[in-house]
VEXMI-911351 format. One line per field, with one value per residue: x, z, y of N, C-alpha, C, O, CB in turn; chain; residue in three letters; residue number from 1. Coordinates in Angstrom, 2 decimals, always signed. Glycine has a CB too. Layout:
n.c1 = X,... .
n.c3 = Z,... .
n.c2 = Y,... .
ca.c1 = X,... .
ca.c3 = Z,... .
ca.c2 = Y,... .
c.c1 = X,... .
c.c3 = Z,... .
c.c2 = Y,... .
o.c1 = X,... .
o.c3 = Z,... .
o.c2 = Y,... .
cb.c1 = X,... .
cb.c3 = Z,... .
cb.c2 = Y,... .
chain = A,... .
res = ALA,... .
n = NUM,... .
% end
This chain:
n.c1 = +10.96,+10.98,+11.57,+12.98,+13.50,+12.82,+14.50,+15.92,+18.96,+21.10,+21.59,+19.56,+17.32,+17.54,+17.06,+14.40,+13.11,+13.70,+12.25,+9.62,+9.22,+9.24,+7.21,+6.45,+6.57,+4.28,+3.11,+4.99,+4.78,+2.15,+2.21,+3.99,+3.91,+5.93,+8.30,+9.95,+11.24,+11.20,+9.20,+6.23,+3.58,+0.09,-3.30,-6.16,-9.14,-11.23,-13.63,-14.20,-12.81,-10.27,-8.76,-7.77,-4.45,-3.10,-1.48,+1.75,+1.11,+0.15,-2.98,-5.12,-6.32,-8.16,-7.84,-8.73,-6.68,-6.19,-5.83,-5.01,-6.52,-5.57,-7.43,-8.06,-9.77,-10.56,-9.61,-10.20,-7.80,-8.38,-6.87,-6.46,-5.25,-3.67,-3.34,-1.51,-2.37,-0.96,-1.86,-3.60,-6.30,-9.20,-9.60,-12.01,-14.99,-15.71,-13.99,-11.68,-8.21,-4.70,-2.00,+1.24,+4.41,+6.59,+9.16,+7.70,+5.40,+2.28,+1.22,-0.94,-1.10,-2.64,-6.05,-9.19,-11.22,-14.39,-17.37 .
n.c3 = -13.11,-15.17,-13.91,-11.62,-8.15,-5.24,-2.14,-1.69,-1.68,-4.58,-5.59,-4.33,-5.35,-8.04,-7.81,-6.93,-9.16,-11.10,-10.00,-10.06,-12.78,-13.61,-14.94,-13.46,-10.83,-9.32,-8.73,-7.01,-4.83,-4.13,-3.26,-1.14,+0.96,+2.39,+1.27,-0.40,+0.61,-0.78,-2.67,-1.90,-2.33,-2.10,-3.02,-1.07,+0.94,+3.06,+5.53,+7.86,+7.89,+9.06,+11.89,+12.28,+12.24,+15.31,+16.44,+16.77,+16.68,+14.87,+13.27,+13.03,+11.32,+9.93,+7.11,+4.20,+2.08,-1.47,-4.79,-8.27,-10.91,-13.94,-15.79,-14.90,-12.75,-9.36,-6.67,-3.59,-1.14,+1.20,+3.38,+6.25,+7.42,+9.78,+9.47,+9.39,+9.64,+8.58,+8.09,+8.92,+8.61,+8.81,+7.42,+5.07,+5.38,+3.86,+1.54,-1.18,-0.87,-1.08,+0.18,+1.62,+2.57,+5.38,+6.19,+8.03,+8.54,+7.74,+5.91,+5.03,+1.69,-0.35,-0.84,-2.19,-3.87,-2.83,-4.70 .
n.c2 = +14.16,+11.33,+8.09,+8.76,+8.25,+9.62,+10.24,+7.93,+6.00,+5.82,+3.17,+1.71,+3.04,+2.32,-0.42,-0.39,+0.75,-1.21,-3.39,-2.38,-2.20,-4.79,-7.28,-9.51,-8.76,-8.19,-10.69,-11.73,-10.03,-10.53,-13.20,-13.17,-10.76,-9.33,-10.03,-8.51,-5.60,-3.20,-3.09,-2.74,-1.93,-2.16,-2.81,-2.23,-2.71,-0.93,-1.26,+0.00,+2.36,+4.68,+6.17,+9.62,+11.13,+12.28,+14.91,+13.82,+11.18,+8.45,+7.66,+4.73,+1.76,-1.04,-3.21,-5.13,-7.00,-6.81,-8.18,-7.76,-9.27,-11.09,-10.26,-7.79,-7.52,-6.72,-8.69,-10.22,-11.17,-12.22,-11.70,-9.78,-6.67,-4.49,-1.01,+2.11,+5.55,+8.37,+10.87,+13.92,+13.69,+11.70,+8.38,+7.44,+5.34,+2.14,+2.13,+1.87,+1.66,+2.49,+0.82,+0.99,-0.40,-0.08,-1.69,-4.12,-2.76,-1.52,+1.31,+3.97,+5.09,+6.20,+7.22,+6.33,+8.68,+9.98,+9.33 .
ca.c1 = +11.63,+10.63,+12.64,+13.61,+12.87,+13.39,+14.64,+16.63,+20.29,+21.00,+21.49,+18.23,+16.37,+17.61,+16.39,+12.97,+12.66,+13.72,+11.14,+8.36,+9.12,+9.16,+5.81,+6.16,+6.73,+2.99,+2.88,+5.91,+4.20,+0.91,+2.45,+4.75,+3.86,+7.11,+9.49,+10.79,+10.86,+11.13,+8.00,+5.22,+2.30,-1.03,-4.66,-6.90,-10.48,-11.52,-15.05,-14.30,-12.00,-9.15,-8.72,-6.79,-3.27,-3.27,-0.12,+2.74,+0.65,-0.63,-4.24,-5.01,-7.53,-7.90,-8.25,-8.54,-5.81,-6.72,-4.92,-5.66,-6.41,-5.10,-8.49,-8.21,-10.73,-10.04,-9.95,-9.73,-6.92,-8.90,-5.94,-6.77,-4.07,-3.79,-2.50,-1.41,-2.74,-0.08,-2.51,-4.43,-7.69,-9.60,-9.86,-13.43,-15.44,-16.05,-13.15,-10.45,-7.04,-3.41,-1.13,+2.64,+5.04,+7.88,+9.49,+6.47,+4.34,+1.46,+0.92,-1.76,-0.44,-3.68,-7.44,-10.06,-12.10,-15.81,-18.01 .
ca.c3 = -14.18,-15.17,-13.49,-10.37,-6.91,-4.27,-0.77,-1.60,-2.26,-6.00,-5.82,-3.89,-6.33,-9.24,-7.50,-6.91,-10.55,-11.74,-9.47,-10.54,-14.22,-13.87,-14.96,-12.47,-9.46,-8.62,-8.18,-5.87,-3.70,-3.78,-2.53,+0.09,+1.03,+2.94,+0.68,-0.93,+1.34,-1.63,-3.49,-0.95,-2.53,-2.26,-2.96,+0.06,+1.13,+4.48,+5.83,+9.06,+7.81,+10.00,+12.62,+11.82,+13.07,+16.35,+16.75,+16.14,+16.81,+13.70,+13.43,+12.52,+10.86,+9.36,+5.72,+3.55,+0.92,-2.76,-5.93,-9.54,-11.76,-15.31,-16.53,-14.32,-11.65,-8.00,-5.99,-2.21,-0.72,+2.48,+4.45,+6.89,+8.02,+10.45,+8.82,+10.08,+8.87,+8.99,+7.68,+9.97,+8.22,+8.91,+6.19,+5.00,+5.44,+2.59,+0.50,-1.64,-0.51,-1.43,+1.35,+1.39,+3.77,+5.91,+6.86,+8.11,+8.99,+6.65,+6.01,+3.90,+0.68,-1.09,-0.58,-3.30,-3.62,-2.89,-5.99 .
ca.c2 = +13.45,+9.92,+7.19,+9.18,+7.84,+10.52,+9.80,+6.66,+5.92,+5.51,+1.72,+1.30,+3.58,+1.48,-1.68,-0.11,+0.93,-2.54,-4.19,-1.83,-2.44,-6.23,-7.71,-10.55,-8.27,-8.26,-12.03,-11.91,-9.30,-11.20,-14.44,-12.90,-9.31,-8.69,-10.64,-7.45,-4.41,-2.02,-3.12,-3.15,-1.28,-3.09,-2.28,-2.80,-2.16,-0.77,-1.03,+0.82,+3.57,+4.78,+7.42,+10.60,+11.35,+13.28,+15.34,+12.93,+9.80,+8.04,+6.96,+3.36,+1.09,-2.36,-3.33,-6.42,-6.86,-7.23,-8.30,-7.48,-10.47,-10.87,-9.56,-6.47,-7.53,-6.72,-9.94,-10.24,-12.26,-12.70,-11.29,-8.50,-6.07,-3.20,-0.01,+3.39,+6.74,+9.46,+12.13,+14.50,+13.52,+10.30,+7.64,+7.14,+3.94,+1.48,+2.74,+1.24,+2.45,+1.91,+0.71,+0.70,-0.95,+0.33,-2.95,-4.90,-1.87,-1.00,+2.73,+4.40,+5.92,+6.92,+6.82,+6.66,+9.83,+9.62,+9.65 .
c.c1 = +11.30,+11.83,+13.33,+12.81,+13.53,+13.46,+15.36,+18.03,+20.15,+20.83,+20.11,+17.18,+16.37,+16.91,+14.88,+12.43,+12.65,+12.53,+9.80,+8.15,+9.03,+7.72,+5.48,+6.22,+5.43,+2.77,+3.80,+5.34,+2.97,+1.17,+3.21,+4.87,+5.12,+8.40,+10.45,+10.40,+10.72,+9.88,+6.87,+3.89,+1.22,-2.34,-5.37,-8.27,-10.74,-13.00,-15.22,-13.52,-10.81,-9.20,-7.63,-5.58,-3.59,-1.88,+0.87,+2.36,-0.26,-1.97,-4.07,-6.37,-7.17,-8.45,-7.99,-7.72,-6.47,-5.57,-5.71,-5.43,-5.89,-6.14,-8.75,-9.20,-10.01,-10.53,-9.37,-8.79,-7.46,-8.02,-6.32,-5.51,-4.45,-2.86,-2.53,-1.70,-1.92,-0.68,-3.44,-5.92,-8.02,-9.80,-11.33,-13.74,-15.79,-15.30,-12.02,-9.32,-5.80,-2.56,+0.30,+3.23,+6.35,+8.30,+8.24,+5.30,+3.59,+1.09,+0.08,-0.96,-1.47,-5.04,-8.27,-10.95,-13.55,-16.40,-18.84 .
c.c3 = -14.07,-14.74,-12.22,-9.19,-5.81,-2.89,-0.60,-2.18,-3.72,-6.28,-5.43,-4.88,-7.60,-9.01,-7.50,-8.33,-11.29,-11.30,-10.00,-12.03,-14.58,-13.85,-13.88,-11.04,-8.67,-8.00,-6.99,-4.64,-3.20,-2.92,-1.22,+0.27,+1.56,+2.36,+0.15,-0.27,+0.48,-2.50,-2.61,-1.13,-2.78,-2.26,-1.82,+0.12,+2.61,+4.67,+7.03,+9.00,+8.74,+10.67,+12.05,+12.75,+14.09,+16.80,+16.02,+16.26,+15.64,+14.12,+12.90,+12.08,+10.38,+7.95,+5.22,+2.28,-0.33,-3.75,-7.16,-10.43,-13.14,-16.14,-15.98,-13.17,-10.30,-7.29,-4.58,-1.97,+0.53,+3.66,+4.96,+7.56,+8.77,+9.72,+9.62,+9.12,+9.38,+8.69,+8.80,+9.63,+8.29,+7.52,+6.21,+5.09,+4.04,+1.41,+0.10,-1.32,-1.06,-0.17,+0.90,+2.68,+4.08,+6.74,+6.85,+8.61,+7.79,+6.93,+4.81,+2.98,-0.05,-0.73,-1.79,-2.92,-3.69,-4.23,-5.91 .
c.c2 = +11.97,+9.08,+7.60,+8.66,+8.66,+9.90,+8.48,+6.81,+5.48,+4.02,+1.20,+1.79,+2.74,+0.15,-1.49,-0.01,-0.39,-3.38,-3.69,-2.10,-3.91,-6.68,-8.73,-10.04,-8.34,-9.62,-12.29,-11.21,-10.05,-12.44,-14.22,-11.39,-8.64,-9.26,-9.60,-6.14,-3.16,-1.98,-3.64,-2.46,-2.32,-2.32,-2.98,-2.14,-2.09,-0.48,-0.10,+2.11,+3.51,+6.14,+8.33,+10.62,+12.43,+13.70,+14.46,+11.45,+9.46,+7.45,+5.55,+2.84,-0.29,-2.38,-4.74,-6.20,-7.43,-7.41,-7.90,-8.69,-10.09,-10.11,-8.16,-6.39,-7.49,-7.97,-9.90,-11.41,-12.92,-12.31,-9.91,-7.97,-4.80,-2.23,+1.28,+4.52,+7.91,+10.83,+12.61,+14.47,+12.03,+9.69,+7.24,+5.65,+3.44,+2.10,+1.81,+2.20,+1.77,+1.96,+0.44,+0.15,-0.22,-0.85,-3.81,-4.07,-1.32,+0.45,+3.14,+5.32,+6.78,+6.35,+7.20,+7.82,+9.41,+10.08,+10.89 .
o.c1 = +11.35,+12.96,+14.21,+11.58,+14.69,+12.58,+15.42,+18.27,+19.17,+20.01,+19.54,+16.25,+15.31,+16.23,+14.15,+11.40,+11.71,+11.87,+8.94,+7.01,+8.76,+7.04,+4.33,+5.95,+5.47,+2.28,+3.41,+5.41,+2.76,+0.44,+3.08,+5.83,+5.36,+9.48,+11.66,+9.33,+10.19,+9.54,+6.60,+3.12,+1.41,-2.47,-5.19,-8.52,-10.51,-13.55,-16.28,-13.55,-10.38,-9.62,-6.68,-5.65,-4.28,-1.19,+0.84,+3.17,-1.30,-2.09,-3.01,-7.41,-6.00,-9.41,-7.14,-8.03,-7.22,-4.49,-6.92,-4.29,-5.78,-5.78,-9.57,-9.46,-8.98,-11.73,-8.20,-8.97,-7.07,-8.39,-6.48,-4.78,-5.43,-1.73,-3.44,-1.32,-2.15,-0.07,-3.99,-6.71,-7.22,-10.12,-11.84,-12.86,-16.12,-15.90,-11.48,-9.46,-5.84,-2.42,+0.53,+2.62,+7.09,+7.86,+7.76,+4.30,+4.20,+0.69,+0.35,-0.25,-1.21,-5.18,-8.09,-11.39,-13.91,-15.99,-19.44 .
o.c3 = -12.97,-15.16,-11.75,-9.23,-5.49,-2.51,+0.51,-3.05,-4.06,-7.11,-6.13,-5.22,-8.16,-9.90,-8.01,-8.65,-12.03,-12.12,-10.36,-12.48,-15.74,-12.83,-13.44,-10.11,-7.46,-6.87,-6.07,-3.53,-2.00,-1.96,-0.30,-0.22,+1.24,+2.89,+0.24,-0.55,+0.94,-3.01,-2.59,-0.18,-3.57,-1.59,-1.62,-0.56,+3.35,+4.05,+7.20,+9.96,+9.17,+10.07,+11.41,+13.89,+13.77,+17.47,+14.79,+15.99,+15.43,+15.18,+12.38,+12.42,+10.43,+7.62,+5.76,+1.49,-0.27,-3.58,-7.11,-10.68,-13.47,-17.08,-16.53,-12.66,-10.12,-7.31,-4.40,-2.53,+0.88,+4.81,+4.17,+8.21,+8.44,+9.39,+10.42,+7.95,+10.48,+9.01,+9.54,+10.28,+7.88,+6.57,+7.22,+4.91,+3.16,+0.43,+0.92,-1.48,-1.47,+0.47,-0.09,+3.74,+3.19,+7.88,+5.79,+9.07,+6.91,+8.04,+3.69,+3.44,-0.35,-0.36,-2.35,-1.77,-4.51,-4.81,-6.91 .
o.c2 = +11.41,+9.33,+6.87,+8.64,+8.42,+9.12,+7.95,+7.64,+4.82,+3.63,+0.36,+1.06,+2.48,-0.36,-2.34,-0.60,-0.68,-4.02,-4.50,-2.21,-4.24,-6.50,-8.80,-10.80,-8.54,-9.71,-13.00,-11.75,-10.19,-12.70,-15.02,-10.78,-7.48,-9.01,-9.79,-5.62,-2.15,-0.91,-4.84,-2.39,-3.24,-1.30,-4.18,-1.14,-3.05,+0.43,+0.51,+2.89,+2.44,+7.13,+7.85,+10.17,+13.40,+12.94,+14.36,+10.57,+10.09,+6.82,+5.20,+3.40,-0.69,-1.67,-5.45,-5.31,-8.41,-6.85,-7.71,-9.09,-8.91,-9.40,-7.43,-5.30,-8.13,-8.27,-9.60,-12.49,-14.03,-12.55,-8.97,-8.73,-4.13,-2.58,+1.52,+4.48,+8.40,+11.85,+11.80,+15.14,+11.20,+10.39,+6.76,+4.81,+4.23,+2.53,+1.07,+3.41,+0.60,+3.01,-0.25,+0.24,+0.19,-1.01,-4.19,-4.63,-0.70,+0.79,+2.71,+6.22,+7.94,+5.19,+8.28,+7.93,+8.56,+11.08,+11.30 .
cb.c1 = +13.17,+10.15,+13.63,+13.73,+13.00,+12.60,+13.31,+15.85,+21.21,+22.23,+22.58,+17.93,+16.72,+19.08,+16.87,+12.67,+13.57,+15.03,+11.14,+8.31,+10.29,+9.99,+5.49,+7.12,+7.25,+1.86,+3.09,+7.32,+3.84,+0.13,+3.21,+6.18,+2.73,+7.13,+9.09,+10.66,+11.85,+12.34,+8.18,+5.69,+2.37,-1.03,-5.42,-6.12,-11.57,-10.66,-15.76,-13.83,-12.83,-7.78,-8.49,-7.42,-2.03,-4.13,+0.14,+4.11,-0.10,+0.15,-5.40,-4.40,-8.22,-8.53,-7.51,-9.91,-4.48,-7.75,-4.35,-5.10,-7.79,-4.77,-9.77,-8.62,-11.63,-10.47,-9.42,-10.92,-5.48,-9.04,-4.47,-7.94,-3.00,-3.44,-2.95,-0.03,-4.27,+1.27,-3.30,-4.00,-7.96,-10.91,-8.92,-13.99,-16.65,-17.57,-12.57,-10.49,-6.94,-2.71,-1.62,+3.41,+5.31,+7.81,+10.00,+6.68,+4.91,+0.17,+2.23,-3.05,+0.34,-3.44,-7.99,-10.91,-11.82,-16.59,-18.88 .
cb.c3 = -14.14,-16.56,-14.55,-10.32,-6.66,-4.23,-0.15,-2.34,-1.45,-6.72,-5.02,-2.48,-6.67,-9.65,-6.14,-6.12,-11.28,-11.41,-7.94,-10.29,-14.92,-12.84,-16.29,-12.63,-9.47,-9.56,-9.25,-6.20,-4.11,-5.04,-3.40,+0.03,+1.85,+4.44,-0.44,-2.47,+2.41,-2.50,-4.78,+0.41,-3.69,-1.14,-4.32,+1.40,+0.40,+5.09,+6.09,+10.22,+8.12,+9.27,+14.13,+11.75,+12.20,+17.55,+18.27,+16.76,+18.15,+12.85,+12.71,+13.57,+9.74,+10.22,+4.83,+3.22,+1.17,-3.29,-6.07,-10.21,-11.88,-15.99,-16.49,-15.36,-11.73,-7.23,-6.77,-1.24,-0.48,+2.44,+3.94,+7.91,+6.95,+11.99,+7.37,+10.72,+8.97,+8.29,+6.35,+10.24,+6.79,+9.74,+6.06,+3.72,+6.38,+2.35,+0.99,-3.18,+1.04,-2.63,+2.31,+0.92,+3.60,+6.74,+8.32,+9.01,+9.85,+6.46,+6.10,+4.39,-0.33,-2.62,+0.72,-3.73,-4.63,-1.71,-6.46 .
cb.c2 = +13.68,+9.49,+7.08,+10.71,+6.29,+11.80,+9.70,+5.55,+4.94,+6.01,+0.97,+1.84,+5.05,+1.24,-2.22,+1.18,+1.94,-3.29,-4.15,-0.34,-1.83,-7.02,-8.28,-11.70,-6.85,-7.94,-13.10,-11.35,-7.85,-11.59,-15.40,-13.57,-8.90,-8.84,-11.60,-7.36,-4.15,-1.97,-4.01,-2.93,-0.28,-4.14,-2.47,-2.61,-3.03,+0.36,-2.35,+0.04,+4.78,+4.57,+7.16,+12.01,+11.75,+12.74,+15.30,+13.16,+9.58,+7.02,+7.70,+2.44,+1.89,-3.48,-2.29,-7.10,-7.56,-6.20,-9.77,-6.15,-11.18,-12.20,-10.37,-5.52,-8.77,-5.43,-11.17,-10.31,-11.75,-14.20,-11.29,-8.64,-5.76,-3.29,+0.25,+3.57,+7.04,+9.32,+11.94,+15.93,+14.09,+10.17,+6.37,+7.68,+3.79,+1.57,+4.06,+0.90,+2.63,+2.67,-0.40,+1.96,-2.45,+1.70,-2.71,-6.10,-0.72,-1.85,+3.58,+5.10,+5.03,+6.82,+7.49,+5.46,+10.96,+10.26,+8.50 .
chain = A,A,A,A,A,A,A,A,A,A,A,A,A,A,A,A,A,A,A,A,A,A,A,A,A,A,A,A,A,A,A,A,A,A,A,A,A,A,A,A,A,A,A,A,A,A,A,A,A,A,A,A,A,A,A,A,A,A,A,A,A,A,A,A,A,A,A,A,A,A,A,A,A,A,A,A,A,A,A,A,A,A,A,A,A,A,A,A,A,A,A,A,A,A,A,A,A,A,A,A,A,A,A,A,A,A,A,A,A,A,A,A,A,A,A .
res = MET,SER,GLY,GLU,VAL,PHE,GLY,PHE,GLU,GLU,ALA,THR,ALA,LYS,GLN,ILE,ILE,ARG,GLN,LEU,ASN,ARG,PRO,SER,SER,GLY,SER,ALA,ILE,ARG,SER,ALA,PRO,PHE,ALA,ASN,PRO,PHE,VAL,GLY,LEU,ARG,ILE,ALA,TYR,THR,THR,GLY,GLY,ALA,THR,ALA,ARG,SER,GLY,SER,THR,CYS,GLY,SER,GLY,THR,ALA,THR,LEU,TYR,THR,ILE,SER,ALA,SER,GLY,ALA,LEU,GLU,THR,THR,GLY,ASP,SER,VAL,THR,PHE,TYR,ASN,TRP,VAL,ALA,THR,ALA,VAL,GLY,THR,ASN,ARG,TYR,ILE,VAL,LEU,GLY,THR,PHE,GLY,GLN,THR,TRP,VAL,ILE,VAL,ALA,GLU,GLU,CYS,PRO,ALA .
n = 1,2,3,4,5,6,7,8,9,10,11,12,13,14,15,16,17,18,19,20,21,22,23,24,25,26,27,28,29,30,31,32,33,34,35,36,37,38,39,40,41,42,43,44,45,46,47,48,49,50,51,52,53,54,55,56,57,58,59,60,61,62,63,64,65,66,67,68,69,70,71,72,73,74,75,76,77,78,79,80,81,82,83,84,85,86,87,88,89,90,91,92,93,94,95,96,97,98,99,100,101,102,103,104,105,106,107,108,109,110,111,112,113,114,115 .
% end
């Protein structure tokens, strides 16, 4: 159902939906990635990929954060972050990915599919 956010208290879900629907929320994230713990999705690019999860231990990798310009172009911020891969499959090299945050910890949310 549109507008539902699973796994959150109702008040928190409403805050997430408000933030996601606000056109200015991207600029707030871009200028301070941890300013709002509920809106932490970012596009990133990884040249080295990330190791797969082994048992209950997450894999990890590094990626450069990107923003989307008003014209729709991906632009690097120059900021490099370490992220964790909770999936039992390695993240490919030279890929755009989507990272989310749990507090100040970056976690992979999605990986672009190879062409």
